[in-house]
C-alpha positions as CSV (number, residue, x, y, z in Angstrom):
1,M,102.4,103.8,38.9
2,S,99.9,101.9,37.3
3,I,97.7,98.8,38.6
4,Q,100.1,96.5,36.5
5,N,103.0,97.9,38.1
6,R,101.4,97.4,41.4
7,L,100.6,93.8,40.6
8,K,104.3,93.2,39.9
9,Q,105.3,94.9,43.2
10,I,103.0,92.9,45.0
11,I,104.3,89.6,43.6
12,K,107.7,90.7,44.2
13,S,107.1,91.8,47.9
14,K,105.6,88.6,48.8
15,G,108.5,86.6,47.0
16,L,106.1,84.6,44.6
17,K,106.4,83.5,41.3
18,I,103.5,84.2,39.0
19,T,102.2,80.8,39.0
20,D,102.3,80.6,43.0
21,F,100.4,84.4,42.8
22,A,97.7,82.9,40.3
23,N,97.0,79.9,42.7
24,I,97.2,81.6,45.9
25,C,94.5,84.2,44.3
26,D,92.6,81.4,42.4
27,I,93.0,83.5,38.8
28,P,93.9,81.9,35.8
29,Y,97.7,82.2,35.2
30,T,97.0,83.3,31.7
31,S,94.6,86.1,33.2
32,I,97.4,87.2,35.6
33,Q,99.8,87.4,32.6
34,G,97.4,89.5,30.8
35,Y,96.9,91.9,33.8
36,L,100.8,92.2,34.2
37,Y,101.3,92.9,30.7
38,G,98.6,95.5,30.2
39,K,96.6,93.3,27.8
40,R,93.5,92.6,30.2
41,M,91.9,94.9,32.5
42,L,91.6,93.8,36.1
43,G,88.0,92.8,36.8
44,G,85.9,93.1,40.0
45,N,86.3,89.4,41.0
46,A,90.2,89.4,40.6
47,I,90.5,92.5,42.7
48,I,88.5,91.0,45.3
49,K,90.5,87.9,45.4
50,I,93.7,89.7,45.4
51,C,93.0,92.0,48.1
52,T,91.5,89.1,50.2
53,Q,94.0,86.8,49.8
54,L,97.1,88.7,50.0
55,N,95.7,91.3,52.3
56,I,96.3,94.1,50.1
57,N,94.6,97.4,50.4
58,S,92.3,97.9,47.6
59,N,92.5,101.7,47.5
60,W,96.5,101.2,46.9
61,L,95.8,98.4,44.2
62,L,93.3,100.8,42.3
63,M,94.5,104.4,42.8
64,G,98.1,104.0,44.2
65,E,96.7,105.8,47.5
66,G,97.6,104.8,50.9
67,E,99.5,101.5,52.0
68,M,100.1,98.1,50.0
69,H,98.8,96.1,53.0
70,Q,95.5,96.9,54.4
71,T,95.0,97.3,58.3
72,K,92.1,96.1,59.7
73,P,89.7,98.7,60.4
74,S,87.5,98.7,63.5
75,P,83.7,98.4,62.9
76,N,83.1,102.1,63.4
77,E,85.8,103.0,60.6
78,I,84.3,100.6,57.8
79,T,83.0,102.9,55.1
80,L,81.9,102.8,51.5
81,E,82.9,106.5,50.9
82,P,86.4,105.8,49.2
83,I,85.2,103.2,47.1
84,L,82.5,105.2,45.9
85,E,84.7,108.3,45.5
86,W,87.2,106.0,43.2
87,F,83.9,104.8,41.5
88,N,82.8,108.3,40.6
89,K,86.0,109.6,39.6
90,W,86.7,106.7,37.5
91,W,83.4,107.0,35.7
92,K,83.6,110.4,35.0
93,N,86.9,109.9,33.1
94,A,85.9,106.5,31.4
95,D,84.8,106.3,27.7
96,E,81.7,104.2,26.8
97,K,83.3,101.1,26.4
98,H,85.0,101.1,29.8
99,Q,81.8,102.2,31.5
100,H,79.9,99.2,29.9
101,W,82.9,97.0,31.1
102,L,82.4,98.2,34.5
103,E,78.4,97.4,34.4
104,V,79.4,93.8,33.5
105,Q,81.8,93.6,36.4
106,M,79.2,94.8,38.8
107,E,76.4,92.6,37.4
108,E,78.9,89.5,37.7
109,C,80.0,90.2,41.0
110,F,77.0,91.5,42.4
111,P,73.5,90.0,41.0
112,E,71.8,92.1,43.3
113,Y,73.0,95.2,40.9
114,G,71.6,93.4,37.9
115,K,68.4,93.1,39.2
116,W,68.2,96.8,40.6
117,V,69.4,97.9,37.2
118,K,66.5,95.8,35.5
119,E,63.7,97.2,38.0
120,R,64.9,100.8,37.5
121,S,64.8,100.6,33.6
122,Q,61.4,98.9,34.0
123,S,60.1,101.7,36.2
124,S,61.2,104.3,33.6
């Protein structure tokens, strides 16, 4: 199942209209339409908003793994390993265009990442 199908499943399971989904997640309606019809790629900010606002498991949204709704982990269970595993897997299979897209998303969501990249390129 694709991300766009999982988005449709979220909307249906919550009994929402697309406009309600867009408002709850604070994502423009036209962007949601683009995601649903495969005309736009889901960006980092949108993923965070959807998962946070609707209690969606990011691993399920991105990879179709696990349950749709996230369970709150105990502080000892919180780990970056699943996210890093997904990034590594995605990066290896992505073409140059999509790798660039991810870099732009990372800089937008995490300004520290942009600083780290600049410092790293200056020291090389």
